[in-house]
C-alpha positions in Angstrom: 13.8 100.3 163.8 16.5 98.4 165.7 16.2 98.2 169.5 18.9 100.8 170.3 17.3 103.7 168.4 13.9 102.7 169.7 15.1 102.7 173.3 16.8 106.1 172.8 13.5 107.5 171.3 11.6 106.1 174.3 14.0 107.6 176.8 13.7 111.0 175.1 9.9 110.8 174.8 9.7 110.0 178.5 11.2 113.4 179.3 8.7 115.4 177.3 6.7 117.8 179.4 9.2 117.5 182.3 11.8 119.9 183.7 14.2 119.1 180.8 11.7 119.7 178.1 13.0 122.4 175.7 14.7 123.0 172.4 17.6 120.7 173.0 15.4 117.7 174.1 13.0 118.3 171.1 15.9 118.6 168.7 17.5 115.4 170.1 14.1 113.5 169.7 13.6 114.9 166.2 17.2 113.8 165.3 16.6 110.3 166.8 13.4 109.9 164.9 14.9 111.2 161.6 17.9 108.9 161.9 15.6 106.0 162.6 13.8 106.7 159.3 10.7 108.4 160.7 10.9 111.9 159.2 7.2 112.4 159.5 7.4 112.0 163.3 10.6 114.1 163.4 8.8 117.2 161.9 6.6 118.1 164.9 9.4 117.6 167.4 11.7 119.9 165.4 8.9 122.5 165.1 8.5 122.2 168.9 12.2 122.8 169.3 11.8 126.0 167.3 8.9 127.1 169.4 11.2 126.9 172.4 14.0 128.6 170.5 13.3 130.2 167.1 17.0 131.0 166.8 18.1 127.3 166.8 19.8 127.0 163.4 20.5 123.3 163.7 16.8 122.7 164.2 15.9 124.7 161.1 18.4 122.7 159.1 17.1 119.3 160.2 13.5 120.5 159.9 14.1 121.2 156.2 15.7 117.7 155.7 12.8 116.0 157.5 10.2 118.0 155.4 11.9 116.9 152.2 11.9 113.3 153.4 8.2 113.7 154.3 7.4 114.8 150.8 7.0 118.5 151.6 9.7 120.3 149.5 8.0 123.8 149.6 7.8 123.7 153.4 11.4 122.5 153.5 12.5 125.5 151.3 10.7 127.9 153.6 12.3 126.3 156.7 15.8 126.6 155.1 15.1 130.3 154.1 14.1 131.1 157.7 17.1 129.0 159.0 19.5 130.9 156.8 18.2 134.2 158.1 18.6 133.0 161.7 22.0 131.5 161.1 23.3 134.7 159.4 21.9 136.8 162.3 23.8 134.6 164.8 27.0 134.5 162.8 26.6 130.7 162.2 28.2 130.8 158.8 28.6 127.1 158.3 24.9 126.3 159.0 23.8 129.1 156.6 26.1 127.8 153.9 24.8 124.2 154.3 21.2 125.4 154.2 21.9 127.4 151.0 23.3 124.3 149.4 20.2 122.3 150.4 18.0 125.0 149.1 19.9 125.2 145.8 19.7 121.4 145.3 15.9 121.6 146.0 15.2 124.4 143.5 15.2 122.3 140.3 12.6 119.9 141.7 10.3 122.7 142.8 9.1 123.7 139.3 
């Protein structure tokens, strides 16, 4: 991990539990960890984002990606299924479409 992502992650972690803690902060931290190559640490942050806001389609989408990268394809498939339902309910057509593509790509490796 280069210094820039590490300092960004440290800044985000410093805000956990504070007044700004919430879905956006947890998603930002999960994204930073995922982009830094630490999908395993991204997963709990993305799950926390969804505890704050279960209708956050972007968090469902990235959670699925992080779960695949962490070696948990069945959990990823479930995250994307739930994310698709959320995205459709919110009218977030693009996110639903993307998660359907991810789910379809994952399907052959599940059996």
